[in-house]
CHARMM-style PDB file with segment names, atoms N, HN, CA, C and O in Angstrom:
ATOM      1  N   UNK     1      67.519   7.404 127.310  1.00  0.00      PROA
ATOM      2  CA  UNK     1      68.701   7.882 126.947  1.00  0.00      PROA
ATOM      3  C   UNK     1      69.648   8.374 128.130  1.00  0.00      PROA
ATOM      4  O   UNK     1      70.796   7.943 128.235  1.00  0.00      PROA
ATOM      5  N   UNK     2      69.127   9.258 128.973  1.00  0.00      PROA
ATOM      6  HN  UNK     2      68.194   9.608 128.888  1.00  0.00      PROA
ATOM      7  CA  UNK     2      69.884   9.928 129.905  1.00  0.00      PROA
ATOM      8  C   UNK     2      70.424   8.878 130.918  1.00  0.00      PROA
ATOM      9  O   UNK     2      71.554   8.999 131.392  1.00  0.00      PROA
ATOM     10  N   UNK     3      69.601   7.844 131.243  1.00  0.00      PROA
ATOM     11  HN  UNK     3      68.684   7.745 130.858  1.00  0.00      PROA
ATOM     12  CA  UNK     3      70.016   6.804 132.144  1.00  0.00      PROA
ATOM     13  C   UNK     3      70.799   6.070 131.723  1.00  0.00      PROA
ATOM     14  O   UNK     3      71.708   5.624 132.423  1.00  0.00      PROA
ATOM     15  N   UNK     4      70.616   5.737 130.340  1.00  0.00      PROA
ATOM     16  HN  UNK     4      69.878   6.099 129.772  1.00  0.00      PROA
ATOM     17  CA  UNK     4      71.762   4.796 129.626  1.00  0.00      PROA
ATOM     18  C   UNK     4      73.076   5.574 129.501  1.00  0.00      PROA
ATOM     19  O   UNK     4      74.121   4.946 129.679  1.00  0.00      PROA
ATOM     20  N   UNK     5      73.121   6.784 129.233  1.00  0.00      PROA
ATOM     21  HN  UNK     5      72.273   7.293 129.088  1.00  0.00      PROA
ATOM     22  CA  UNK     5      74.423   7.418 129.338  1.00  0.00      PROA
ATOM     23  C   UNK     5      75.096   7.554 130.585  1.00  0.00      PROA
ATOM     24  O   UNK     5      76.321   7.468 130.677  1.00  0.00      PROA
ATOM     25  N   UNK     6      74.242   7.790 131.669  1.00  0.00      PROA
ATOM     26  HN  UNK     6      73.247   7.860 131.594  1.00  0.00      PROA
ATOM     27  CA  UNK     6      74.666   7.936 133.001  1.00  0.00      PROA
ATOM     28  C   UNK     6      75.357   6.490 133.413  1.00  0.00      PROA
ATOM     29  O   UNK     6      76.458   6.445 133.961  1.00  0.00      PROA
ATOM     30  N   UNK     7      74.633   5.394 133.107  1.00  0.00      PROA
ATOM     31  HN  UNK     7      73.738   5.431 132.661  1.00  0.00      PROA
ATOM     32  CA  UNK     7      75.066   3.941 133.621  1.00  0.00      PROA
ATOM     33  C   UNK     7      76.348   3.738 132.715  1.00  0.00      PROA
ATOM     34  O   UNK     7      77.310   3.231 133.292  1.00  0.00      PROA
ATOM     35  N   UNK     8      76.482   4.025 131.531  1.00  0.00      PROA
ATOM     36  HN  UNK     8      75.700   4.437 131.063  1.00  0.00      PROA
ATOM     37  CA  UNK     8      77.454   3.776 130.761  1.00  0.00      PROA
ATOM     38  C   UNK     8      78.845   4.401 131.270  1.00  0.00      PROA
ATOM     39  O   UNK     8      79.868   3.731 131.416  1.00  0.00      PROA
ATOM     40  N   UNK     9      78.750   5.640 131.495  1.00  0.00      PROA
ATOM     41  HN  UNK     9      77.919   6.184 131.377  1.00  0.00      PROA
ATOM     42  CA  UNK     9      79.878   6.559 132.101  1.00  0.00      PROA
ATOM     43  C   UNK     9      80.209   6.165 133.459  1.00  0.00      PROA
ATOM     44  O   UNK     9      81.390   6.058 133.787  1.00  0.00      PROA
ATOM     45  N   UNK    10      79.332   5.958 134.215  1.00  0.00      PROA
ATOM     46  HN  UNK    10      78.372   6.045 133.948  1.00  0.00      PROA
ATOM     47  CA  UNK    10      79.417   5.419 135.621  1.00  0.00      PROA
ATOM     48  C   UNK    10      80.214   4.117 135.542  1.00  0.00      PROA
ATOM     49  O   UNK    10      81.257   4.047 136.192  1.00  0.00      PROA
ATOM     50  N   UNK    11      79.805   3.054 134.785  1.00  0.00      PROA
ATOM     51  HN  UNK    11      78.957   3.111 134.257  1.00  0.00      PROA
ATOM     52  CA  UNK    11      80.479   1.938 134.666  1.00  0.00      PROA
ATOM     53  C   UNK    11      81.863   2.051 134.243  1.00  0.00      PROA
ATOM     54  O   UNK    11      82.715   1.484 134.926  1.00  0.00      PROA
ATOM     55  N   UNK    12      82.245   2.780 133.091  1.00  0.00      PROA
ATOM     56  HN  UNK    12      81.553   3.241 132.536  1.00  0.00      PROA
ATOM     57  CA  UNK    12      83.509   3.109 132.876  1.00  0.00      PROA
ATOM     58  C   UNK    12      84.452   3.704 133.803  1.00  0.00      PROA
ATOM     59  O   UNK    12      85.665   3.628 133.605  1.00  0.00      PROA
ATOM     60  N   UNK    13      83.945   4.297 134.811  1.00  0.00      PROA
ATOM     61  HN  UNK    13      82.960   4.359 134.972  1.00  0.00      PROA
ATOM     62  CA  UNK    13      84.546   5.158 135.876  1.00  0.00      PROA
ATOM     63  C   UNK    13      84.613   4.288 137.157  1.00  0.00      PROA
ATOM     64  O   UNK    13      85.236   4.677 138.145  1.00  0.00      PROA
ATOM     65  N   UNK    14      83.906   3.004 137.119  1.00  0.00      PROA
ATOM     66  HN  UNK    14      83.400   2.687 136.317  1.00  0.00      PROA
ATOM     67  CA  UNK    14      83.825   2.143 138.211  1.00  0.00      PROA
ATOM     68  C   UNK    14      82.929   2.703 139.386  1.00  0.00      PROA
ATOM     69  O   UNK    14      83.190   2.448 140.561  1.00  0.00      PROA
ATOM     70  N   UNK    15      81.911   3.443 139.017  1.00  0.00      PROA
ATOM     71  HN  UNK    15      81.699   3.650 138.062  1.00  0.00      PROA
ATOM     72  CA  UNK    15      80.940   4.052 140.043  1.00  0.00      PROA
ATOM     73  C   UNK    15      79.649   3.276 139.974  1.00  0.00      PROA
ATOM     74  O   UNK    15      79.116   3.021 138.894  1.00  0.00      PROA
ATOM     75  N   UNK    16      79.181   2.924 141.069  1.00  0.00      PROA
ATOM     76  HN  UNK    16      79.614   3.131 141.946  1.00  0.00      PROA
ATOM     77  CA  UNK    16      77.800   2.216 141.146  1.00  0.00      PROA
ATOM     78  C   UNK    16      76.677   3.380 141.160  1.00  0.00      PROA
ATOM     79  O   UNK    16      76.771   4.491 141.681  1.00  0.00      PROA
ATOM     80  N   UNK    17      75.675   2.869 140.503  1.00  0.00      PROA
ATOM     81  HN  UNK    17      75.598   1.966 140.080  1.00  0.00      PROA
ATOM     82  CA  UNK    17      74.503   3.807 140.431  1.00  0.00      PROA
ATOM     83  C   UNK    17      73.872   4.210 141.876  1.00  0.00      PROA
ATOM     84  O   UNK    17      73.410   5.319 142.140  1.00  0.00      PROA
ATOM     85  N   UNK    18      73.933   3.236 142.650  1.00  0.00      PROA
ATOM     86  HN  UNK    18      74.308   2.334 142.435  1.00  0.00      PROA
ATOM     87  CA  UNK    18      73.517   3.511 144.261  1.00  0.00      PROA
ATOM     88  C   UNK    18      74.485   4.349 144.735  1.00  0.00      PROA
ATOM     89  O   UNK    18      74.004   5.176 145.510  1.00  0.00      PROA
ATOM     90  N   UNK    19      75.812   4.473 144.550  1.00  0.00      PROA
ATOM     91  HN  UNK    19      76.203   3.801 143.920  1.00  0.00      PROA
ATOM     92  CA  UNK    19      76.689   5.307 145.098  1.00  0.00      PROA
ATOM     93  C   UNK    19      76.530   6.738 144.436  1.00  0.00      PROA
ATOM     94  O   UNK    19      76.592   7.758 145.123  1.00  0.00      PROA
ATOM     95  N   UNK    20      76.348   6.759 143.239  1.00  0.00      PROA
ATOM     96  HN  UNK    20      76.297   5.931 142.681  1.00  0.00      PROA
ATOM     97  CA  UNK    20      75.837   7.976 142.441  1.00  0.00      PROA
ATOM     98  C   UNK    20      74.795   8.738 143.016  1.00  0.00      PROA
ATOM     99  O   UNK    20      74.886   9.941 143.261  1.00  0.00      PROA
ATOM    100  N   UNK    21      73.676   7.939 143.259  1.00  0.00      PROA
ATOM    101  HN  UNK    21      73.603   6.962 143.061  1.00  0.00      PROA
ATOM    102  CA  UNK    21      72.559   8.672 143.782  1.00  0.00      PROA
ATOM    103  C   UNK    21      72.687   9.100 145.139  1.00  0.00      PROA
ATOM    104  O   UNK    21      72.035  10.037 145.600  1.00  0.00      PROA
ATOM    105  N   UNK    22      73.605   8.359 145.854  1.00  0.00      PROA
ATOM    106  HN  UNK    22      74.135   7.598 145.480  1.00  0.00      PROA
ATOM    107  CA  UNK    22      73.910   8.805 147.389  1.00  0.00      PROA
ATOM    108  C   UNK    22      74.592  10.092 147.248  1.00  0.00      PROA
ATOM    109  O   UNK    22      74.146  11.085 147.824  1.00  0.00      PROA
ATOM    110  N   UNK    23      75.688  10.144 146.488  1.00  0.00      PROA
ATOM    111  HN  UNK    23      76.049   9.338 146.020  1.00  0.00      PROA
ATOM    112  CA  UNK    23      76.521  11.422 146.410  1.00  0.00      PROA
ATOM    113  C   UNK    23      75.825  12.583 145.740  1.00  0.00      PROA
ATOM    114  O   UNK    23      76.144  13.739 146.020  1.00  0.00      PROA
ATOM    115  N   UNK    24      74.929  12.316 144.904  1.00  0.00      PROA
ATOM    116  HN  UNK    24      74.670  11.377 144.676  1.00  0.00      PROA
ATOM    117  CA  UNK    24      74.174  13.347 144.299  1.00  0.00      PROA
ATOM    118  C   UNK    24      72.883  13.864 145.030  1.00  0.00      PROA
ATOM    119  O   UNK    24      72.301  14.878 144.643  1.00  0.00      PROA
ATOM    120  N   UNK    25      72.438  13.078 146.166  1.00  0.00      PROA
ATOM    121  HN  UNK    25      72.911  12.254 146.481  1.00  0.00      PROA
ATOM    122  CA  UNK    25      71.563  13.492 147.030  1.00  0.00      PROA
ATOM    123  C   UNK    25      70.059  13.338 146.365  1.00  0.00      PROA
ATOM    124  O   UNK    25      69.075  14.011 146.671  1.00  0.00      PROA
ATOM    125  N   UNK    26      70.118  12.389 145.477  1.00  0.00      PROA
ATOM    126  HN  UNK    26      70.918  11.843 145.228  1.00  0.00      PROA
ATOM    127  CA  UNK    26      68.728  11.966 145.152  1.00  0.00      PROA
ATOM    128  C   UNK    26      68.436  10.539 145.672  1.00  0.00      PROA
ATOM    129  O   UNK    26      69.258   9.732 146.105  1.00  0.00      PROA
ATOM    130  N   UNK    27      67.105  10.390 145.542  1.00  0.00      PROA
ATOM    131  HN  UNK    27      66.437  11.045 145.190  1.00  0.00      PROA
ATOM    132  CA  UNK    27      66.531   9.221 146.183  1.00  0.00      PROA
ATOM    133  C   UNK    27      67.002   7.996 145.516  1.00  0.00      PROA
ATOM    134  O   UNK    27      67.368   8.049 144.342  1.00  0.00      PROA
ATOM    135  N   UNK    28      67.018   6.827 146.226  1.00  0.00      PROA
ATOM    136  HN  UNK    28      66.720   6.785 147.180  1.00  0.00      PROA
ATOM    137  CA  UNK    28      67.337   5.558 145.681  1.00  0.00      PROA
ATOM    138  C   UNK    28      66.493   5.201 144.627  1.00  0.00      PROA
ATOM    139  O   UNK    28      65.289   5.434 144.733  1.00  0.00      PROA
ATOM    140  N   UNK    29      66.969   4.643 143.575  1.00  0.00      PROA
ATOM    141  HN  UNK    29      67.947   4.454 143.489  1.00  0.00      PROA
ATOM    142  CA  UNK    29      66.191   4.104 142.364  1.00  0.00      PROA
ATOM    143  C   UNK    29      65.594   5.345 141.360  1.00  0.00      PROA
ATOM    144  O   UNK    29      64.945   5.106 140.342  1.00  0.00      PROA
ATOM    145  N   UNK    30      65.921   6.664 141.819  1.00  0.00      PROA
ATOM    146  HN  UNK    30      66.448   6.858 142.646  1.00  0.00      PROA
ATOM    147  CA  UNK    30      65.658   7.733 140.874  1.00  0.00      PROA
ATOM    148  C   UNK    30      66.219   7.865 139.563  1.00  0.00      PROA
ATOM    149  O   UNK    30      65.510   8.137 138.595  1.00  0.00      PROA
ATOM    150  N   UNK    31      67.515   7.679 139.477  1.00  0.00      PROA
ATOM    151  HN  UNK    31      68.091   7.458 140.264  1.00  0.00      PROA
ATOM    152  CA  UNK    31      68.351   7.813 138.371  1.00  0.00      PROA
ATOM    153  C   UNK    31      67.942   6.686 137.262  1.00  0.00      PROA
ATOM    154  O   UNK    31      68.091   6.935 136.066  1.00  0.00      PROA
ATOM    155  N   UNK    32      67.492   5.608 137.649  1.00  0.00      PROA
ATOM    156  HN  UNK    32      67.371   5.405 138.621  1.00  0.00      PROA
ATOM    157  CA  UNK    32      67.118   4.770 136.590  1.00  0.00      PROA
ATOM    158  C   UNK    32      65.773   5.120 135.935  1.00  0.00      PROA
ATOM    159  O   UNK    32      65.424   4.526 134.915  1.00  0.00      PROA
ATOM    160  N   UNK    33      65.007   6.077 136.502  1.00  0.00      PROA
ATOM    161  HN  UNK    33      65.291   6.560 137.330  1.00  0.00      PROA
ATOM    162  CA  UNK    33      63.660   6.592 136.002  1.00  0.00      PROA
ATOM    163  C   UNK    33      63.979   7.813 134.973  1.00  0.00      PROA
ATOM    164  O   UNK    33      63.116   8.339 134.270  1.00  0.00      PROA
ATOM    165  N   UNK    34      65.285   8.162 134.994  1.00  0.00      PROA
ATOM    166  HN  UNK    34      65.986   7.735 135.565  1.00  0.00      PROA
ATOM    167  CA  UNK    34      65.413   9.526 134.043  1.00  0.00      PROA
ATOM    168  C   UNK    34      65.608   8.796 132.531  1.00  0.00      PROA
ATOM    169  O   UNK    34      66.297   7.813 132.258  1.00  0.00      PROA
ATOM    170  N   UNK    35      64.865   9.518 131.752  1.00  0.00      PROA
ATOM    171  HN  UNK    35      64.305  10.316 131.973  1.00  0.00      PROA
ATOM    172  CA  UNK    35      64.722   9.176 130.505  1.00  0.00      PROA
ATOM    173  C   UNK    35      64.631  10.420 129.541  1.00  0.00      PROA
ATOM    174  O   UNK    35      65.017  11.511 129.961  1.00  0.00      PROA
ATOM    175  N   UNK    36      64.189  10.306 128.401  1.00  0.00      PROA
ATOM    176  HN  UNK    36      63.876   9.420 128.060  1.00  0.00      PROA
ATOM    177  CA  UNK    36      64.008  11.278 127.547  1.00  0.00      PROA
ATOM    178  C   UNK    36      62.490  11.488 127.383  1.00  0.00      PROA
ATOM    179  O   UNK    36      61.721  10.553 127.609  1.00  0.00      PROA
ATOM    180  N   UNK    37      62.000  12.817 126.957  1.00  0.00      PROA
ATOM    181  HN  UNK    37      62.625  13.577 126.774  1.00  0.00      PROA
ATOM    182  CA  UNK    37      60.598  13.146 126.598  1.00  0.00      PROA
ATOM    183  C   UNK    37      60.124  12.104 125.877  1.00  0.00      PROA
ATOM    184  O   UNK    37      60.884  11.592 125.055  1.00  0.00      PROA
ATOM    185  N   UNK    38      58.791  11.591 126.043  1.00  0.00      PROA
ATOM    186  HN  UNK    38      58.175  12.007 126.712  1.00  0.00      PROA
ATOM    187  CA  UNK    38      58.316  10.607 125.196  1.00  0.00      PROA
ATOM    188  C   UNK    38      58.620   9.025 125.665  1.00  0.00      PROA
ATOM    189  O   UNK    38      57.923   8.111 125.225  1.00  0.00      PROA
ATOM    190  N   UNK    39      59.548   8.827 126.450  1.00  0.00      PROA
ATOM    191  HN  UNK    39      60.114   9.570 126.807  1.00  0.00      PROA
ATOM    192  CA  UNK    39      59.869   7.428 126.818  1.00  0.00      PROA
ATOM    193  C   UNK    39      58.803   7.084 127.896  1.00  0.00      PROA
ATOM    194  O   UNK    39      58.541   7.842 128.829  1.00  0.00      PROA
ATOM    195  N   UNK    40      58.231   5.920 127.699  1.00  0.00      PROA
ATOM    196  HN  UNK    40      58.444   5.304 126.941  1.00  0.00      PROA
ATOM    197  CA  UNK    40      57.275   5.447 128.843  1.00  0.00      PROA
ATOM    198  C   UNK    40      57.849   5.346 129.976  1.00  0.00      PROA
ATOM    199  O   UNK    40      58.934   4.795 130.165  1.00  0.00      PROA
ATOM    200  N   UNK    41      57.066   5.944 130.914  1.00  0.00      PROA
ATOM    201  HN  UNK    41      56.185   6.392 130.761  1.00  0.00      PROA
ATOM    202  CA  UNK    41      57.375   5.653 132.526  1.00  0.00      PROA
ATOM    203  C   UNK    41      58.632   6.377 132.968  1.00  0.00      PROA
ATOM    204  O   UNK    41      59.206   5.972 133.978  1.00  0.00      PROA
ATOM    205  N   UNK    42      59.104   7.410 132.296  1.00  0.00      PROA
ATOM    206  HN  UNK    42      58.637   7.739 131.475  1.00  0.00      PROA
ATOM    207  CA  UNK    42      60.402   8.043 132.429  1.00  0.00      PROA
ATOM    208  C   UNK    42      60.041   9.472 133.067  1.00  0.00      PROA
ATOM    209  O   UNK    42      58.967  10.068 132.987  1.00  0.00      PROA
ATOM    210  N   UNK    43      61.151   9.844 133.686  1.00  0.00      PROA
ATOM    211  HN  UNK    43      62.023   9.360 133.752  1.00  0.00      PROA
ATOM    212  CA  UNK    43      61.010  11.069 134.525  1.00  0.00      PROA
ATOM    213  C   UNK    43      62.208  11.894 134.013  1.00  0.00      PROA
ATOM    214  O   UNK    43      63.300  11.394 133.746  1.00  0.00      PROA
ATOM    215  N   UNK    44      61.884  13.301 133.892  1.00  0.00      PROA
ATOM    216  HN  UNK    44      60.996  13.708 134.109  1.00  0.00      PROA
ATOM    217  CA  UNK    44      62.925  14.288 133.207  1.00  0.00      PROA
ATOM    218  C   UNK    44      63.607  15.038 134.532  1.00  0.00      PROA
ATOM    219  O   UNK    44      62.981  15.873 135.185  1.00  0.00      PROA
ATOM    220  N   UNK    45      64.743  14.700 134.791  1.00  0.00      PROA
ATOM    221  HN  UNK    45      65.251  14.021 134.261  1.00  0.00      PROA
ATOM    222  CA  UNK    45      65.394  15.266 136.146  1.00  0.00      PROA
ATOM    223  C   UNK    45      65.478  16.698 136.080  1.00  0.00      PROA
ATOM    224  O   UNK    45      65.419  17.196 134.956  1.00  0.00      PROA
ATOM    225  N   UNK    46      65.609  17.473 137.102  1.00  0.00      PROA
ATOM    226  HN  UNK    46      65.657  17.069 138.015  1.00  0.00      PROA
ATOM    227  CA  UNK    46      66.027  18.995 136.996  1.00  0.00      PROA
ATOM    228  C   UNK    46      67.396  19.156 136.641  1.00  0.00      PROA
ATOM    229  O   UNK    46      68.236  18.260 136.721  1.00  0.00      PROA
ATOM    230  N   UNK    47      67.598  20.299 136.255  1.00  0.00      PROA
ATOM    231  HN  UNK    47      66.916  21.027 136.191  1.00  0.00      PROA
ATOM    232  CA  UNK    47      68.968  20.615 135.868  1.00  0.00      PROA
ATOM    233  C   UNK    47      69.964  20.467 136.907  1.00  0.00      PROA
ATOM    234  O   UNK    47      71.053  19.964 136.632  1.00  0.00      PROA
ATOM    235  N   UNK    48      69.647  20.915 138.244  1.00  0.00      PROA
ATOM    236  HN  UNK    48      68.762  21.324 138.468  1.00  0.00      PROA
ATOM    237  CA  UNK    48      70.603  20.863 139.334  1.00  0.00      PROA
ATOM    238  C   UNK    48      70.846  19.498 139.482  1.00  0.00      PROA
ATOM    239  O   UNK    48      72.041  19.284 139.686  1.00  0.00      PROA
ATOM    240  N   UNK    49      70.052  18.351 139.451  1.00  0.00      PROA
ATOM    241  HN  UNK    49      69.081  18.525 139.286  1.00  0.00      PROA
ATOM    242  CA  UNK    49      70.440  16.968 139.681  1.00  0.00      PROA
ATOM    243  C   UNK    49      71.294  16.662 138.530  1.00  0.00      PROA
ATOM    244  O   UNK    49      72.342  16.086 138.822  1.00  0.00      PROA
ATOM    245  N   UNK    50      71.076  16.932 137.197  1.00  0.00      PROA
ATOM    246  HN  UNK    50      70.224  17.401 136.961  1.00  0.00      PROA
ATOM    247  CA  UNK    50      71.989  16.508 136.207  1.00  0.00      PROA
ATOM    248  C   UNK    50      73.474  17.264 136.198  1.00  0.00      PROA
ATOM    249  O   UNK    50      74.466  16.758 135.674  1.00  0.00      PROA
ATOM    250  N   UNK    51      73.465  18.427 136.795  1.00  0.00      PROA
ATOM    251  HN  UNK    51      72.659  18.838 137.221  1.00  0.00      PROA
ATOM    252  CA  UNK    51      74.698  19.139 137.279  1.00  0.00      PROA
ATOM    253  C   UNK    51      75.588  18.458 138.171  1.00  0.00      PROA
ATOM    254  O   UNK    51      76.806  18.352 138.029  1.00  0.00      PROA
ATOM    255  N   UNK    52      74.739  17.912 139.295  1.00  0.00      PROA
ATOM    256  HN  UNK    52      73.749  17.998 139.411  1.00  0.00      PROA
ATOM    257  CA  UNK    52      75.406  17.269 140.366  1.00  0.00      PROA
ATOM    258  C   UNK    52      75.972  15.837 139.749  1.00  0.00      PROA
ATOM    259  O   UNK    52      77.144  15.519 139.947  1.00  0.00      PROA
ATOM    260  N   UNK    53      75.285  15.192 139.170  1.00  0.00      PROA
ATOM    261  HN  UNK    53      74.333  15.450 139.009  1.00  0.00      PROA
ATOM    262  CA  UNK    53      75.588  13.961 138.545  1.00  0.00      PROA
ATOM    263  C   UNK    53      76.818  14.115 137.694  1.00  0.00      PROA
ATOM    264  O   UNK    53      77.802  13.409 137.917  1.00  0.00      PROA
ATOM    265  N   UNK    54      76.807  15.051 136.681  1.00  0.00      PROA
ATOM    266  HN  UNK    54      76.008  15.625 136.500  1.00  0.00      PROA
ATOM    267  CA  UNK    54      77.823  15.353 135.812  1.00  0.00      PROA
ATOM    268  C   UNK    54      79.171  15.580 136.580  1.00  0.00      PROA
ATOM    269  O   UNK    54      80.210  14.971 136.326  1.00  0.00      PROA
ATOM    270  N   UNK    55      79.011  16.612 137.632  1.00  0.00      PROA
ATOM    271  HN  UNK    55      78.167  17.107 137.839  1.00  0.00      PROA
ATOM    272  CA  UNK    55      80.215  16.866 138.250  1.00  0.00      PROA
ATOM    273  C   UNK    55      80.733  15.586 139.136  1.00  0.00      PROA
ATOM    274  O   UNK    55      81.950  15.505 139.303  1.00  0.00      PROA
ATOM    275  N   UNK    56      80.087  14.818 139.579  1.00  0.00      PROA
ATOM    276  HN  UNK    56      79.099  14.883 139.444  1.00  0.00      PROA
ATOM    277  CA  UNK    56      80.468  13.428 140.179  1.00  0.00      PROA
ATOM    278  C   UNK    56      81.291  12.622 139.231  1.00  0.00      PROA
ATOM    279  O   UNK    56      82.436  12.217 139.433  1.00  0.00      PROA
ATOM    280  N   UNK    57      80.612  12.459 138.252  1.00  0.00      PROA
ATOM    281  HN  UNK    57      79.682  12.788 138.088  1.00  0.00      PROA
ATOM    282  CA  UNK    57      81.251  11.809 137.039  1.00  0.00      PROA
ATOM    283  C   UNK    57      82.351  12.280 136.242  1.00  0.00      PROA
ATOM    284  O   UNK    57      82.983  11.581 135.451  1.00  0.00      PROA
ATOM    285  N   UNK    58      82.581  13.682 136.523  1.00  0.00      PROA
ATOM    286  HN  UNK    58      82.067  14.250 137.166  1.00  0.00      PROA
ATOM    287  CA  UNK    58      83.657  14.408 135.972  1.00  0.00      PROA
ATOM    288  C   UNK    58      83.417  14.520 134.251  1.00  0.00      PROA
ATOM    289  O   UNK    58      84.336  14.412 133.439  1.00  0.00      PROA
ATOM    290  N   UNK    59      82.157  14.728 133.944  1.00  0.00      PROA
ATOM    291  HN  UNK    59      81.411  14.816 134.604  1.00  0.00      PROA
ATOM    292  CA  UNK    59      81.687  14.945 132.522  1.00  0.00      PROA
ATOM    293  C   UNK    59      80.847  16.166 132.481  1.00  0.00      PROA
ATOM    294  O   UNK    59      80.637  16.797 133.517  1.00  0.00      PROA
ATOM    295  N   UNK    60      80.350  16.539 131.327  1.00  0.00      PROA
ATOM    296  HN  UNK    60      80.520  16.027 130.485  1.00  0.00      PROA
ATOM    297  CA  UNK    60      79.645  17.660 131.174  1.00  0.00      PROA
ATOM    298  C   UNK    60      78.101  17.081 130.928  1.00  0.00      PROA
ATOM    299  O   UNK    60      77.825  15.950 130.527  1.00  0.00      PROA
ATOM    300  N   UNK    61      77.072  18.250 131.304  1.00  0.00      PROA
ATOM    301  HN  UNK    61      77.296  19.169 131.630  1.00  0.00      PROA
ATOM    302  CA  UNK    61      75.598  17.763 131.308  1.00  0.00      PROA
ATOM    303  C   UNK    61      75.370  17.354 129.947  1.00  0.00      PROA
ATOM    304  O   UNK    61      74.698  16.339 129.768  1.00  0.00      PROA
ATOM    305  N   UNK    62      75.918  18.119 128.755  1.00  0.00      PROA
ATOM    306  HN  UNK    62      76.464  18.944 128.900  1.00  0.00      PROA
ATOM    307  CA  UNK    62      75.756  17.589 127.552  1.00  0.00      PROA
ATOM    308  C   UNK    62      76.045  16.272 127.291  1.00  0.00      PROA
ATOM    309  O   UNK    62      75.367  15.674 126.456  1.00  0.00      PROA
ATOM    310  N   UNK    63      77.076  15.644 127.958  1.00  0.00      PROA
ATOM    311  HN  UNK    63      77.626  16.130 128.636  1.00  0.00      PROA
ATOM    312  CA  UNK    63      77.325  14.329 127.632  1.00  0.00      PROA
ATOM    313  C   UNK    63      76.433  13.380 128.216  1.00  0.00      PROA
ATOM    314  O   UNK    63      76.427  12.259 127.705  1.00  0.00      PROA
ATOM    315  N   UNK    64      75.643  13.615 129.231  1.00  0.00      PROA
ATOM    316  HN  UNK    64      75.649  14.525 129.646  1.00  0.00      PROA
ATOM    317  CA  UNK    64      74.818  12.835 130.000  1.00  0.00      PROA
ATOM    318  C   UNK    64      73.424  12.830 129.075  1.00  0.00      PROA
ATOM    319  O   UNK    64      72.674  11.856 129.154  1.00  0.00      PROA
ATOM    320  N   UNK    65      73.125  13.881 128.252  1.00  0.00      PROA
ATOM    321  HN  UNK    65      73.734  14.671 128.188  1.00  0.00      PROA
ATOM    322  CA  UNK    65      71.822  14.053 127.624  1.00  0.00      PROA
ATOM    323  C   UNK    65      71.955  13.801 126.159  1.00  0.00      PROA
ATOM    324  O   UNK    65      70.937  13.539 125.519  1.00  0.00      PROA
ATOM    325  N   UNK    66      73.026  13.853 125.619  1.00  0.00      PROA
ATOM    326  HN  UNK    66      73.853  14.066 126.139  1.00  0.00      PROA
ATOM    327  CA  UNK    66      73.091  13.678 124.113  1.00  0.00      PROA
ATOM    328  C   UNK    66      72.610  12.346 123.702  1.00  0.00      PROA
ATOM    329  O   UNK    66      72.549  11.449 124.542  1.00  0.00      PROA
ATOM    330  N   UNK    67      72.286  12.158 122.556  1.00  0.00      PROA
ATOM    331  HN  UNK    67      72.336  12.886 121.873  1.00  0.00      PROA
ATOM    332  CA  UNK    67      72.069  10.914 121.794  1.00  0.00      PROA
ATOM    333  C   UNK    67      73.312  10.237 121.336  1.00  0.00      PROA
ATOM    334  O   UNK    67      73.901  10.699 120.358  1.00  0.00      PROA
ATOM    335  N   UNK    68      73.747   9.231 121.924  1.00  0.00      PROA
ATOM    336  HN  UNK    68      73.269   8.856 122.719  1.00  0.00      PROA
ATOM    337  CA  UNK    68      75.050   8.425 121.632  1.00  0.00      PROA
ATOM    338  C   UNK    68      74.561   7.322 120.497  1.00  0.00      PROA
ATOM    339  O   UNK    68      75.379   6.552 119.993  1.00  0.00      PROA
ATOM    340  N   UNK    69      73.497   7.314 120.225  1.00  0.00      PROA
ATOM    341  HN  UNK    69      72.833   7.939 120.635  1.00  0.00      PROA
ATOM    342  CA  UNK    69      73.066   6.362 119.000  1.00  0.00      PROA
ATOM    343  C   UNK    69      73.836   6.755 117.676  1.00  0.00      PROA
ATOM    344  O   UNK    69      74.021   5.919 116.791  1.00  0.00      PROA
ATOM    345  N   UNK    70      74.268   8.029 117.578  1.00  0.00      PROA
ATOM    346  HN  UNK    70      74.118   8.708 118.296  1.00  0.00      PROA
ATOM    347  CA  UNK    70      75.007   8.344 116.450  1.00  0.00      PROA
ATOM    348  C   UNK    70      76.395   7.881 116.284  1.00  0.00      PROA
ATOM    349  O   UNK    70      77.053   7.904 115.243  1.00  0.00      PROA
ATOM    350  N   UNK    71      76.795   7.407 117.579  1.00  0.00      PROA
ATOM    351  HN  UNK    71      76.261   7.388 118.424  1.00  0.00      PROA
ATOM    352  CA  UNK    71      78.356   6.741 117.502  1.00  0.00      PROA
ATOM    353  C   UNK    71      78.219   5.516 116.931  1.00  0.00      PROA
ATOM    354  O   UNK    71      79.255   5.033 116.472  1.00  0.00      PROA
ATOM    355  N   UNK    72      77.104   4.811 116.825  1.00  0.00      PROA
ATOM    356  HN  UNK    72      76.262   5.203 117.198  1.00  0.00      PROA
ATOM    357  CA  UNK    72      77.071   3.264 116.460  1.00  0.00      PROA
ATOM    358  C   UNK    72      77.082   3.043 115.036  1.00  0.00      PROA
ATOM    359  OT1 UNK    72      77.060   1.897 114.589  1.00  0.00      PROA
TER     360      UNK     72
END
């Protein structure tokens, strides 16, 4: 869920995941592993990483972690 939200927001803003990882100071390929508790093979990122990504994207941390399935 976290990765899906980040990917959607980044796409809307014309920012690639690769660029986002570089600007946030996280290793390449790490953002795609960010998921929610219980998702298979997913990693929960530290709050500082989420804060940095949110800052770069110009959104709140809540927007990165909330369940957007409710919108559908």
